[in-house]
C-alpha positions in Angstrom: -53.2 -47.9 23.0 -53.1 -48.2 19.2 -50.7 -51.0 18.2 -48.6 -50.5 15.0 -48.6 -53.3 12.4 -45.5 -54.4 10.6 -45.6 -56.3 7.4 -42.6 -58.6 6.7 -42.1 -58.9 2.9 -39.8 -61.3 1.0 -39.5 -63.0 -2.4 -38.9 -66.7 -2.9 -36.7 -68.3 -5.5 -35.0 -71.5 -4.6 -35.6 -70.5 -1.0 -37.0 -73.7 0.4 -34.0 -74.3 2.8 -34.5 -70.9 4.4 -38.3 -70.3 4.6 -38.8 -71.9 8.1 -35.8 -70.1 9.7 -36.8 -66.8 8.0 -40.3 -67.0 9.5 -39.3 -68.2 13.0 -36.5 -65.7 13.5 -38.6 -62.7 12.4 -41.6 -63.9 14.4 -39.4 -64.1 17.5 -38.4 -60.5 17.0 -42.0 -59.4 16.4 -43.2 -61.0 19.7 -40.6 -58.9 21.6 -41.8 -55.7 19.9 -45.4 -55.6 21.0 -46.8 -55.0 17.5 -49.3 -56.6 15.2 -47.7 -58.3 12.2 -48.2 -60.1 8.9 -45.9 -62.0 6.6 -46.1 -61.6 2.8 -44.2 -64.2 0.9 -44.0 -63.8 -2.9 -43.2 -67.0 -4.9 -41.3 -65.7 -7.9 -41.8 -68.9 -10.0 -39.5 -70.8 -7.7 -38.7 -74.3 -9.1 -38.4 -75.9 -5.6 -41.0 -76.4 -2.9 -40.7 -72.9 -1.4 -44.4 -72.3 -1.8 -45.3 -75.5 -0.1 -43.1 -74.5 2.9 -45.1 -71.3 3.2 -48.4 -73.3 2.9 -47.4 -75.3 5.9 -46.8 -72.1 7.9 -50.1 -70.7 6.9 -51.9 -73.7 8.5 -50.6 -72.5 11.9 -50.5 -68.8 11.5 -53.4 -66.7 10.1 -51.1 -63.7 9.7 -49.2 -65.2 6.8 -50.0 -64.6 3.1 -48.5 -66.3 0.0 -48.5 -64.6 -3.4 -47.8 -66.9 -6.3 -46.6 -65.5 -9.6 -47.6 -67.0 -13.0 -43.9 -67.3 -13.8 -40.5 -66.0 -12.8 -40.4 -62.2 -13.1 -37.4 -61.3 -10.9 -36.7 -60.0 -7.5 -37.6 -56.4 -8.2 -41.2 -57.2 -9.4 -41.6 -59.7 -6.6 -40.6 -57.3 -3.8 -42.8 -54.6 -5.3 -45.8 -57.0 -5.5 -45.2 -57.9 -1.8 -45.1 -54.2 -0.8 -48.3 -53.6 -2.7 -50.1 -56.4 -0.9 -48.8 -55.4 2.6 -51.3 -53.8 4.9 -49.0 -52.8 7.8 -48.2 -49.3 9.1 -44.6 -50.2 8.5 -43.2 -52.6 5.8 -39.9 -54.5 6.4 -38.4 -56.1 3.3 -35.5 -58.6 3.4 -34.0 -61.3 1.3 -35.2 -64.8 2.2 -31.7 -66.4 2.1 -30.8 -65.0 5.6 -27.6 -63.4 4.5 -28.9 -60.4 6.4 -29.6 -60.9 10.1 -33.4 -61.0 10.8 -32.7 -59.7 14.2 -31.9 -56.3 12.6 -35.6 -55.8 12.5 -35.7 -54.5 16.1 -32.9 -52.0 15.4 -34.7 -50.8 12.3 -38.0 -50.4 14.0 -36.6 -48.6 17.0 -34.6 -46.1 14.9 -37.4 -45.6 12.4 -40.1 -44.9 14.9 -38.0 -42.8 17.3 -36.7 -40.6 14.5 -39.9 -40.6 12.3 -37.9 -42.0 9.3 -40.0 -42.9 6.3 -37.4 -44.9 4.5 -34.6 -46.6 6.5 -32.3 -48.9 4.4 -29.4 -51.1 5.1 -25.9 -50.6 3.8 -23.5 -53.6 4.1 -20.1 -52.9 5.7 -18.3 -55.2 3.3 -19.0 -56.3 -0.2 -18.6 -60.1 -0.8 -18.0 -62.0 -3.9 -14.3 -61.8 -4.8 -11.9 -59.1 -6.2 -13.3 -59.1 -9.7 -16.9 -58.7 -8.6 -16.0 -56.0 -6.1 -14.0 -54.1 -8.7 -16.9 -54.1 -11.2 -19.3 -53.2 -8.4 -17.3 -50.1 -7.5 -16.9 -49.2 -11.1 -20.7 -49.4 -11.6 -21.5 -47.2 -8.6 -18.8 -44.7 -9.7 -20.4 -44.4 -13.1 -23.9 -44.1 -11.6 -22.7 -41.4 -9.2 -21.3 -39.5 -12.2 -24.0 -40.2 -14.7 -27.2 -40.1 -12.7 -28.8 -37.1 -11.1 -29.5 -38.9 -7.9 -27.2 -40.3 -5.1 -27.5 -44.1 -5.1 -25.8 -45.6 -2.1 -23.2 -48.2 -2.6 -23.8 -51.7 -1.2 -27.4 -51.0 -0.4 -29.3 -54.2 0.5 -33.0 -55.2 0.4 -33.3 -55.0 4.2 -35.5 -51.9 4.4 -38.1 -50.4 6.7 -40.6 -48.1 5.1 -43.8 -46.4 6.2 -47.0 -47.1 4.3 -47.1 -43.5 2.9 -43.6 -44.0 1.5 -44.6 -47.4 0.0 -47.6 -45.8 -1.7 -45.3 -43.2 -3.3 -42.8 -45.8 -4.4 -45.5 -47.9 -6.0 -46.5 -45.0 -8.3 -43.4 -45.8 -10.4 -44.3 -48.2 -13.2 -40.9 -48.6 -14.9 -40.3 -52.1 -16.1 -36.5 -51.9 -16.6 -34.8 -49.9 -13.9 -32.7 -50.0 -10.7 -35.0 -50.3 -7.6 -32.5 -48.4 -5.4 -32.7 -45.5 -7.8 -36.5 -45.4 -7.6 -36.3 -45.5 -3.8 -34.0 -42.5 -3.7 -36.2 -40.6 -6.1 -39.3 -41.2 -4.0 -38.0 -38.8 -1.4 -39.5 -38.5 2.2 -37.2 -38.6 5.2 -34.5 -41.2 4.6 -31.6 -42.6 6.5 -29.5 -45.8 6.6 -28.1 -48.4 9.0 -24.7 -50.2 8.5 -25.1 -54.0 8.8 -23.0 -57.1 8.5 -23.9 -59.5 5.7 -22.9 -63.1 5.4 -22.2 -64.6 2.1 -23.6 -68.1 1.6 -21.2 -69.0 -1.2 -23.6 -69.3 -4.2 -26.2 -67.1 -5.8 -28.9 -67.4 -8.5 -28.0 -63.9 -9.6 -25.7 -64.8 -12.5 -23.1 -62.6 -14.2 -25.4 -62.2 -17.2 -28.2 -60.9 -14.9 -25.8 -58.5 -13.2 -24.6 -57.2 -16.6 -28.2 -56.7 -17.7 -29.0 -54.9 -14.5 -26.0 -52.6 -15.0 -27.1 -51.6 -18.5 -30.7 -51.1 -17.4 -29.7 -49.0 -14.5 -27.3 -46.7 -16.4 -29.8 -46.1 -19.2 -32.7 -45.7 -16.8 -31.2 -42.9 -14.8 -28.7 -41.2 -17.1 -28.6 -39.7 -20.6 -24.9 -38.9 -20.4 -23.9 -41.8 -22.7 -25.8 -40.0 -25.4 -24.1 -36.8 -24.5 -20.8 -38.5 -24.7 -21.6 -39.8 -28.1 -22.4 -36.3 -29.3 -19.3 -34.8 -27.9 -17.1 -37.5 -29.2 -18.6 -37.1 -32.6 -17.9 -33.4 -32.6 -14.4 -34.0 -31.4 -13.8 -36.5 -34.3 -15.1 -34.0 -36.8 -12.8 -31.2 -35.5 -9.8 -33.5 -35.4 -10.6 -34.8 -38.9 -10.8 -31.2 -40.2 -7.5 -30.3 -38.6 -5.8 -33.5 -39.9 -7.1 -32.8 -43.4 -5.6 -29.3 -43.3 -2.2 -30.7 -42.1 -2.3 -33.4 -44.7 -2.9 -30.8 -47.5 0.0 -28.7 -46.3 2.3 -31.7 -46.0 1.2 -32.9 -49.4 2.2 -29.7 -51.2 5.1 -28.4 -49.1 6.7 -31.5 -47.6 6.0 -34.0 -50.3 4.7 -36.5 -47.7 2.5 -39.4 -48.8 -0.1 -40.7 -46.3 0.2 -44.5 -46.1 -2.6 -47.0 -46.3 -2.2 -48.0 -42.7 -3.2 -44.6 -41.5 -6.3 -44.7 -43.8 -7.3 -48.2 -42.6 -6.9 -47.3 -38.9 -9.0 -44.1 -39.4 -11.8 -46.1 -41.0 -11.7 -48.7 -38.2 -11.8 -46.0 -35.6 -14.7 -44.1 -37.1 -16.5 -47.4 -38.0 -16.1 -48.8 -34.5 -17.4 -45.6 -33.0 -20.4 -45.5 -35.2 -21.4 -49.1 -34.5 -21.0 -48.5 -30.7 -23.0 -45.3 -30.9 -25.8 -47.1 -32.8 -25.8 -49.8 -30.2 -26.1 -47.3 -27.3 -28.9 -45.4 -29.1 -30.6 -48.8 -29.8 -30.5 -49.6 -26.0 -32.4 -46.4 -25.2 -34.9 -47.0 -28.0 -35.5 -50.6 -26.8 -36.2 -49.2 -23.3 -38.8 -46.8 -24.8 -40.3 -49.6 -26.9 -40.6 -51.9 -23.9 -42.1 -49.2 -21.7 -44.7 -48.0 -24.1 -46.1 -51.5 -24.5 -47.2 -51.1 -20.9 -47.0 -54.8 -20.1 -47.7 -55.6 -16.5 -44.7 -55.8 -14.2 -45.9 -59.1 -12.9 -49.0 -61.4 -13.0 -50.3 -62.9 -9.8 -51.6 -66.5 -10.3 -52.9 -67.0 -6.8 -53.0 -65.5 -3.4 -53.2 -67.9 -0.5 -54.0 -66.9 3.1 -55.9 -68.2 6.1 -59.7 -68.4 5.6 -60.3 -66.1 8.5 -58.3 -63.4 6.7 -59.9 -64.0 3.3 -62.6 -61.7 1.9 
């Protein structure tokens, strides 16, 4: 009987405390599933000894591979690098910090194989991080649903099971500044989701600045409506200005009304602020085009470490 192979893929950044548990808990599940397996760890320029932890695991398991980046590139490039290096019939991605239960793997595999699902992703039941973070998170997804031409699920996590065919399609995208979830939805194939619980460990290396940058990249990567809004708002200002000018002339000659300097200053500030904001938005789109046409690599692999019996 042909045995399926599952590749477990994760990225490492300040992940040293979790590496051993991540490996052992996933391995325990794999041994219950009667499948072949491999682990693909991607060291995303981690400043701690995450890579050394994986090296120790490789000494005792020939099915473990370590990819070391030349520097920190971010989780999206790291996960995509791991997916690209995976050789399994199915690829299971998950964060290494164990906020998502590794034992979910068995539920994912059962549902994915029984229903022939190419892309099975997790959606967390509850979003952690406080009231402010939740508010801006919902605001972001509301804007994405309005502005983008694709349905991006709210609270989607990195715990995903995908077929090799789906992974090959996903890796055809070469965008450097984007929202991975959006690319995953665009790839198509048969998709479904599983609701999961997610624990919050209390701290994260994903700062507010990084989240804000991701929000801008995501909106400008999947929607041109901000540019449409600028155009419509500009037309509206032109029409209103024309009407106000007519009213001002009528009042000037028939009502003897003098327009005060406050009205003039406020109008200048309004139009000036709008122009500066518009230039900024257009500049963001131009910067994305500039960065993309340079065609720089999404990541650079410094070294690939695996057992000698699996080396070529």
